[in-house]
N, C-alpha and C positions, 0 to 999 in steps of 0.2 A: 544051372550047376550042378554039380555032383554032390553028395549029401557033404561030404568035406574033404579037402586035399589037405596033404601031410604037411604042413607047417614049414618043416624042414627044406621040402621040395620047392614053395614057393619062395622061401626066403631065399636058397641058393640061386634060384631065377633071377629074383630080382637085384641080387648083389651082383650078379654076370651082367646083366642088361642092362639095369640102373645104378651105376658103379657109386653113384652119392650116398645110394641108401646103405650100401657097406660103408662109406666114411661116416655116415651120421649114425652107424652101428642099430640100423632098423632089424627091429625081430618080428617075425610073424609069429602071433598068438593062435588065429584062427584065420581059414579061409573056407568058406561055404556059401552057398547059396543065401542064406539068412543072411550073411555079412562078415565083414574082412574087421578083423581087429589086430592094429599093427603097436608095437611099444619102440621106443627112444629112451635113450639115458639122458639126463640132463648134462654130464659130464662132456658127451660127444655133440653138444647142440647149445653150450652155453654161451652166455652173450657177457660184455663187462659189467651186467646188474646183477651176476650171478642167479638170472633166470634161463629161459630156454628162449635164444634167439628167435625172434619173429617169423625170420625167413625159414630157419627149420621146423618151426610148426605149421606153417604153409606147406612146406613141401611133404611132411609125412600126411598132412590132411589129403593134399593132392595124390600122394601116392596110395594112400588107403582107397580111395574112390576108384583109381585107374586100375588098382591089383582087382577088386571087385570084378569092373567092367571087363578088364582082357580074360579072365578066369572065367566068367560067365559067358563071353562069347566064345572062348574055347570048349565050353561045354556044349555047345550047340553045334560043333564041329567048324564054327568059323575061324577061319585065319583071317585076323584084320590087324590093320596098323591102328592104334588109340591112341589119337592126342588130345590135350586140352586147350579150348577153345578160347574159356574163359573162366575167371573165376573171382569169389568175395573169399575174405577171410574176417570174421567179427573175434576180436579178443576180448574176452570178458574180465580174466583176472590173469595175474601174473602166473607163469608157470614155473614153479619152484623147485621141482624134482623130476624124476622119470616120468612119463606121461603116456597116453595111449591114443590111439585115434580108432575111429569104430565110423563104418560106412555100412548102413543095411540094405545099400542097393536100390532096385526100384521094384515097385509092385509087377505082380506077375501080370495083370491085364496091360499095363504100360509096356512090359517085357516084349510081349508078345505082339504087342503093335511096332515097336520097334524093331525086332527080328524082321517082320514084314517088310516092313520100309528097308530095312537094310539088304535082304535079299531080293526086292525090285528094284531099288535104286543104286544098291552098292556102296551106298554110304548111309550114316544116320546118325543121329546126336542125341545124346542123352543129359540129364540134370540129375546130377547126383548130389548127395547132402553127407556130411561127416561132422563129427565132432571131436574135439579132443577131450581127454578126461586126463586130471591128476588127482590121486587121494581119493578118487570116487567121485570128485565135483568135476563138472562141466566147464570147462576153462576157455575154450574157443568153438565158434560153430565155421562151417564151410559151406559152401554151395559152388558148385564146378558146372559147365557144360564142357562134353566131350564129344569127339567125334571120333567114329568107327568108319573105316574104308576097309571094304574088302580087298586082300591081296591077290593079286593075278597067280594063277596055280602056275608052277614051272614045270 
């Protein structure tokens, strides 16, 4: 991935192509090879207990990993459809305020193998991890498997 992408550009892309991200008021703090950081406000994602709705927390975690994978593939000049295949979310503490989702991507050696597989077979799978923080504390952990399929050139 390029050293860093303009957060406003990534945010505009997400809001246009994944409309729920706009409804949830997701903001992009950082989008770079070493990781993606998204933030979301409590007010747009609140539940009946005045904490973040679990589905919103999961959606932002899923989006952080998807964002990293999508932009990393674009930086390899690969136009792909990226979808989530499986995910697991562990909620450790209630999220009582605005929160962030962090995804560091995958190690370079694993990335190189994934790219070789993708170019050879037209599809590849990546296991990505993310975590949510609120007030500097980890409050949830996410694991997900994503599949990338190279799009045909039109």
